[in-house]
C-alpha positions in Angstrom: 1.2 38.7 -8.0 2.3 38.3 -11.0 3.4 34.6 -12.5 6.9 35.3 -11.2 8.7 32.7 -8.5 8.4 33.5 -4.9 11.7 35.0 -3.7 11.1 37.0 -0.7 12.6 34.4 1.6 12.3 33.6 4.7 8.3 33.4 4.6 6.8 32.9 8.0 3.2 31.4 8.6 0.9 31.3 11.4 0.8 27.9 12.2 -1.7 25.8 14.7 -0.2 23.0 16.5 -2.1 19.7 16.1 -1.3 16.5 18.6 -2.4 13.2 17.2 -1.4 9.5 18.4 0.9 9.5 15.3 2.6 12.7 16.6 2.5 16.5 16.0 2.1 18.5 12.9 1.1 22.4 12.2 -1.9 23.2 10.2 -0.9 26.0 7.9 -2.6 28.3 5.0 -0.4 28.8 1.7 -0.7 30.1 -1.5 -0.7 27.2 -4.3 2.2 29.1 -6.2 4.3 28.8 -3.7 3.5 25.0 -2.4 4.3 24.5 -6.6 7.3 26.2 -6.1 8.5 24.4 -3.1 7.2 20.7 -3.1 6.9 18.0 -5.0 6.1 14.5 -5.4 8.2 11.1 -5.2 7.4 8.6 -7.9 6.4 5.2 -7.0 9.2 2.4 -7.5 10.4 -0.3 -5.7 14.1 -1.8 -4.9 15.0 -5.8 -4.1 16.7 -6.8 -0.9 18.8 -9.6 -1.9 19.8 -10.6 1.6 16.0 -11.5 2.1 14.4 -12.0 -1.3 11.7 -9.3 -0.5 12.1 -5.7 -1.6 11.4 -2.2 -0.2 9.2 0.6 -1.8 10.4 4.1 -2.4 7.6 6.8 -2.4 4.1 7.4 -1.4 2.4 8.6 -4.2 0.7 7.6 -7.1 1.4 8.5 -10.3 -0.1 11.3 -11.7 -3.0 10.8 -14.3 -3.2 13.9 -16.6 -6.8 13.6 -17.5 -7.7 13.9 -13.8 -5.1 17.2 -13.3 -7.3 18.7 -16.2 -10.3 17.8 -14.5 -9.9 19.2 -11.0 -8.5 22.3 -12.8 -11.6 22.7 -14.5 -13.4 22.9 -10.7 -10.6 24.9 -10.2 -11.4 27.9 -12.5 -15.3 27.8 -11.5 -16.2 30.8 -8.8 -17.1 28.7 -6.1 -14.4 26.1 -5.9 -13.3 25.1 -2.6 -10.6 22.9 -1.3 -11.6 22.9 2.7 -9.3 19.6 3.3 -5.9 19.8 3.6 -2.8 19.2 1.6 -0.2 16.8 3.6 3.2 17.6 3.7 6.5 16.3 4.9 9.1 19.2 5.2 12.8 18.8 5.1 13.1 15.8 2.0 15.5 16.4 -1.1 13.8 15.7 -4.1 17.2 15.5 -6.3 19.8 13.6 -4.0 19.4 9.5 -3.8 19.2 8.1 -0.4 22.1 6.7 1.2 21.7 2.9 2.4 21.6 3.3 6.1 21.5 7.1 6.4 18.9 8.9 8.2 15.3 8.9 6.6 15.2 13.0 6.5 17.8 14.3 3.8 19.1 17.2 5.8 20.7 17.7 9.0 18.0 17.2 12.0 18.0 19.2 15.2 19.7 16.3 16.8 22.3 15.9 14.4 25.8 17.9 14.0 25.2 19.8 10.9 27.7 19.3 8.4 27.7 23.1 7.5 25.8 25.8 8.4 24.3 26.6 4.9 22.6 23.4 5.1 21.1 23.2 8.6 19.8 27.0 7.4 17.7 25.3 4.7 15.5 23.4 7.3 12.1 24.4 7.5 11.1 25.1 11.4 8.6 25.8 13.7 9.1 29.0 15.9 7.4 29.2 19.3 6.2 32.5 20.3 5.4 33.2 23.8 1.7 34.5 25.0 1.8 37.0 27.5 -1.1 38.9 30.1 -1.1 41.5 31.0 1.6 41.7 33.5 3.9 40.2 31.1 3.5 36.6 32.5 3.7 33.9 29.6 0.4 32.1 29.6 0.6 30.1 26.4 2.7 29.8 23.2 1.7 30.7 19.4 3.8 28.7 16.6 5.2 30.0 13.2 6.2 27.8 10.4 9.5 29.3 8.8 10.6 28.4 5.1 14.1 29.8 4.7 14.5 29.5 1.3 13.0 28.3 -2.2 14.6 24.9 -2.4 12.2 22.2 -2.7 12.1 20.6 0.6 8.5 19.5 1.2 7.2 16.1 -0.2 3.8 16.2 -0.7 2.4 13.2 0.9 -1.5 13.3 0.4 -3.1 15.9 -2.5 -0.8 16.0 -5.4 -3.9 15.8 -7.7 -5.5 18.7 -5.6 -1.8 20.9 -6.0 -0.8 20.4 -9.4 -3.9 20.7 -11.0 -3.4 24.5 -10.0 -0.7 24.6 -12.5 -3.3 23.6 -15.6 -5.5 26.2 -14.0 -5.9 30.0 -14.9 -2.8 31.7 -13.5 -4.9 34.1 -11.5 -5.9 31.0 -9.4 -2.6 30.7 -8.1 -2.9 32.8 -5.3 -5.9 30.7 -4.1 -4.8 29.4 -0.3 -4.8 26.0 0.7 -4.9 24.5 3.9 -2.0 22.3 4.8 -0.8 20.0 7.4 3.3 20.0 7.7 4.8 17.1 9.6 8.6 18.2 10.1 11.3 15.8 9.8 8.2 12.8 9.1 10.1 9.6 8.4 9.6 7.8 5.1 7.6 4.9 6.6 5.4 6.6 8.4 4.7 9.1 5.1 3.9 5.9 3.4 1.3 4.6 6.6 -0.3 8.3 6.3 -1.0 7.7 3.0 -2.2 4.2 3.2 -4.5 5.1 5.9 -6.2 7.7 4.1 -6.8 6.3 0.8 -7.2 2.5 1.7 -11.0 2.6 1.5 -11.3 5.2 -1.3 -12.3 4.0 -4.8 -9.5 6.0 -7.0 -6.5 4.2 -4.8 -5.0 1.5 -6.8 -5.7 -1.1 -3.6 -2.1 -2.8 -5.0 0.0 0.1 -4.3 -2.1 0.7 -1.1 -0.7 -2.7 0.1 2.5 -1.7 -1.1 2.7 1.8 0.7 1.0 0.1 3.7 3.7 -2.9 4.0 6.4 -0.1 3.6 8.3 -0.4 7.0 8.2 -4.5 7.9 11.1 -4.1 8.5 11.1 -1.6 11.2 8.5 -3.2 13.3 9.0 -7.0 15.4 8.0 -9.9 13.3 5.6 -10.7 16.3 3.2 -7.3 16.1 2.4 -7.5 12.3 -0.7 -7.5 11.6 -2.5 -9.9 9.3 -2.4 -7.0 6.3 1.2 -6.6 7.0 2.4 -10.4 7.7 0.2 -10.8 3.9 2.3 -7.9 2.2 5.5 -9.6 3.4 4.6 -12.7 2.4 3.1 -11.6 -1.1 6.5 -9.7 -1.8 8.3 -12.7 -1.0 6.6 -15.1 -3.7 6.8 -12.3 -6.4 10.6 -12.4 -5.8 11.3 -16.0 -4.6 13.4 -18.0 -7.5 11.4 -21.0 -5.8 7.6 -19.5 -6.7 6.1 -20.0 -9.7 4.6 -16.2 -8.9 8.0 -15.0 -9.5 7.6 -12.2 -12.6 3.7 -12.3 -12.5 2.6 -10.3 -9.6 2.3 -6.5 -10.7 4.1 -5.2 -7.6 3.9 -0.9 -8.3 3.4 1.3 -11.1 7.0 1.5 -12.1 9.9 -0.8 -10.4 13.5 -1.0 -10.5 14.2 -4.2 -9.3 15.0 -7.3 -11.5 12.0 -9.1 -11.5 10.1 -6.4 -13.2 11.8 -7.2 -16.3 9.9 -10.6 -16.0 6.6 -9.2 -15.3 6.5 -7.3 -18.8 7.5 -10.7 -20.5 4.8 -12.8 -18.8 1.4 -13.3 -20.4 0.1 -13.3 -16.7 -0.2 -10.4 -14.5 -1.8 -11.1 -11.1 -2.3 -7.7 -9.4 -0.2 -7.6 -5.6 -3.9 -6.8 -4.2 -5.1 -10.2 -5.4 -2.3 -12.1 -3.5 -2.2 -10.1 -0.4 -6.1 -10.7 0.1 -5.8 -14.3 -0.7 -3.5 -14.7 1.8 -5.1 -12.0 4.6 -8.0 -14.6 4.7 -5.6 -17.8 5.7 -5.4 -15.8 8.9 -8.3 -13.6 9.9 -11.4 -13.3 9.4 -11.1 -9.5 10.4 -8.0 -8.0 10.0 -9.1 -4.7 11.0 -10.2 -5.3 14.7 -6.8 -7.1 14.7 -4.7 -4.3 13.8 -6.8 -2.3 15.9 -6.1 -5.0 19.0 -2.2 -4.7 18.3 -2.2 -1.0 17.8 -3.9 -0.2 21.4 -0.6 -0.3 23.0 2.9 -0.5 22.0 3.7 -4.0 23.5 0.9 -5.8 22.1 1.9 -8.9 20.5 0.0 -11.6 18.2 -0.5 -14.0 21.1 -2.8 -10.7 22.3 -5.3 -11.9 19.4 -7.8 -14.4 20.3 -7.6 -18.2 19.2 -8.8 -19.3 16.1 -12.4 -20.4 16.0 -12.9 -24.1 14.9 -14.1 -22.8 11.2 -12.5 -19.9 11.2 -9.0 -19.1 9.1 -7.0 -22.2 8.4 -3.6 -20.7 9.7 -4.9 -18.6 12.2 -3.2 -20.4 15.1 -0.3 -20.4 13.0 -0.3 -16.9 12.7 -0.7 -16.3 16.1 2.0 -18.4 16.9 4.0 -16.3 14.5 5.2 -19.4 12.6 5.0 -17.4 9.3 7.5 -19.8 7.7 5.0 -22.6 7.5 2.3 -20.3 6.4 4.9 -19.0 3.5 5.8 -22.4 2.3 2.4 -23.3 2.2 1.5 -20.8 0.0 4.2 -21.4 -2.1 3.7 -25.0 -2.6 -0.1 -24.1 -3.8 1.0 -21.7 -6.3 3.4 -23.8 -7.4 1.0 -26.7 -7.9 -1.8 -24.0 -9.1 1.0 -22.9 -11.8 1.6 -26.4 -13.0 -2.1 -27.7 -12.7 -4.2 -24.2 -14.3 -1.7 -21.5 -15.0 1.3 -22.8 -17.2 -0.6 -24.9 -19.9 -3.9 -22.7 -20.2 -4.4 -20.3 -22.9 -4.1 -16.5 -22.4 -7.8 -16.4 -22.5 -8.6 -18.6 -19.8 -10.5 -17.2 -17.1 -8.7 -19.4 -14.4 -5.8 -17.0 -15.2 -7.5 -14.0 -14.7 -8.2 -12.2 -11.4 -11.7 -13.6 -10.8 -10.1 -17.2 -11.2 -7.0 -16.7 -9.3 -9.2 -15.6 -6.3 -11.6 -18.5 -6.8 -8.3 -20.9 -6.3 -7.2 -19.2 -3.1 -10.8 -19.6 -2.2 -10.4 -23.3 -2.4 -7.2 -23.1 -0.8 -8.3 -21.9 2.1 -11.1 -24.4 2.2 -8.5 -27.4 1.7 -5.7 -26.0 3.8 -7.1 -26.5 7.3 -7.6 -30.5 6.7 -4.6 -30.8 4.8 -2.6 -29.0 8.2 -4.7 -31.4 10.2 -3.4 -34.3 8.4 0.3 -33.0 8.2 1.1 -32.2 4.6 1.2 -29.1 3.3 3.4 -30.2 0.6 3.3 -29.8 -3.4 2.2 -33.8 -3.7 -0.8 -32.7 -1.0 -2.0 -29.9 -2.9 -1.7 -31.9 -6.4 -3.1 -34.5 -4.5 -6.3 -32.3 -3.7 -6.4 -30.3 -7.0 -5.7 -32.2 -9.8 -9.5 -33.6 -10.3 -10.0 -29.9 -11.5 -7.3 -29.6 -13.9 -9.3 -30.1 -16.9 -11.9 -28.3 -16.9 -12.1 -25.5 -19.9 -12.2 -21.8 -18.1 -12.0 -20.4 -21.9 -15.7 -21.5 -22.1 -18.3 -18.8 -23.3 -19.3 -19.4 -19.6 -17.2 -17.4 -18.1 -16.8 -14.6 -20.2 -18.1 -12.1 -17.5 -15.3 -11.3 -15.6 -17.2 -10.1 -12.4 -18.0 -11.2 -8.8 -20.6 -13.6 -9.9 -17.9 -15.4 -12.1 -15.5 -15.7 -9.4 -18.2 -17.3 -7.6 -19.2 -19.9 -10.5 -15.6 -20.8 -10.8 -14.8 -21.6 -7.3 -18.0 -23.6 -7.2 -17.0 -25.6 -10.2 -13.6 -26.0 -8.7 -15.3 -27.3 -5.4 -17.6 -29.7 -7.1 -14.7 -31.6 -8.8 -12.7 -31.4 -6.3 -16.2 -33.0 -4.1 -16.1 -30.5 -1.5 -19.6 -29.9 -2.7 -22.1 -32.3 -4.3 -23.1 -31.8 -8.4 -26.4 -31.3 -7.2 -25.5 -28.0 -5.6 -24.8 -26.5 -9.0 -26.8 -24.6 -11.5 -27.8 -27.2 -14.0 -25.9 -25.7 -16.8 -23.1 -25.5 -15.1 -22.9 -29.9 -14.5 -21.2 -30.3 -17.7 -17.6 -28.5 -16.1 -17.7 -31.7 -13.5 -15.4 -34.2 -14.9 -15.9 -36.8 -12.6 
């Protein structure tokens, strides 16, 4: 076959039906050449929802990394190249038309819709069931075929974009290599994001901030009393990133590309905090085992947060608030905390101070987790309350050469020094060289 575009449509491929809890998809073998012609990825972006102060994420893929594409292309050119894992596709989504607010997630007319035009309806990818008969002509089962009617790009790549698009960088004769595909028909966009996040959340190459963004895509599509700890943390982090009264507004790096107004503030801000750092700090306030909580909530469609066990005496400080659904108090307290942290530690610190970097922000959230319980019990989670608790540590010099190792151990050191200044631990608990940073 030459490099010319495929024109002999419709295309038909044998398909295996796979039923899993999330729904049904079909396993199909398609060449890289045809996939490159028919599929696309949607770049990640975020759009502000003014009515809630949050935003929704459009797209389910990382931005392409040209270096990674070339590295994979070099592997494709090897004589023993193999890709046994599948490219995941969502069929019947247009690339070139903006989604209209309030429309279905699918861009083309679906089987349950009244088609706006026969020609448009005819472009949809579909599955045809073919009967299997025995020697007596009795139907004993079904086989399936994926039917692709036209060359229009209607397959959105959910996972595997680097593998697929690396073929464009490889030797031309590799374009006819067969690839295993998992094809979802009319899969709603929020579920596309959930699948991507589930696959990639524990893999090092995927940016964790982006994974949280994608995983939290459909917070509006699920009752709040069913939100997992991660999902609630995503929602609250979004609010902190966009709330006019939050000092984190303009400082949270929400996604690789944004089209909401606070993105311009991020570009101008010297201090940038990753979305994953904020989400991680919030999660630890409400759960000591978020994966277990999520599994419990998803065991049944009817499970609510109330089905989770009550918090232990020395557990996360806002555990009971989370189970009760008092998200407003969790958010208000967290906003008060970050506002005071900005006032005391970030706003006037030099740009090379490690209290403004990831390890410093993480250490402050660690301290927040420790003081939040007693403050909740005392009934004072106000800014004044946090100011009184945190002020003794405000003058520590975190630009000192001692903190130039931006690592996990440095987070531990910063946390210990903060705790000693706040009298949460004794000065004697610090290494001798760190006692110089205790100001009381």
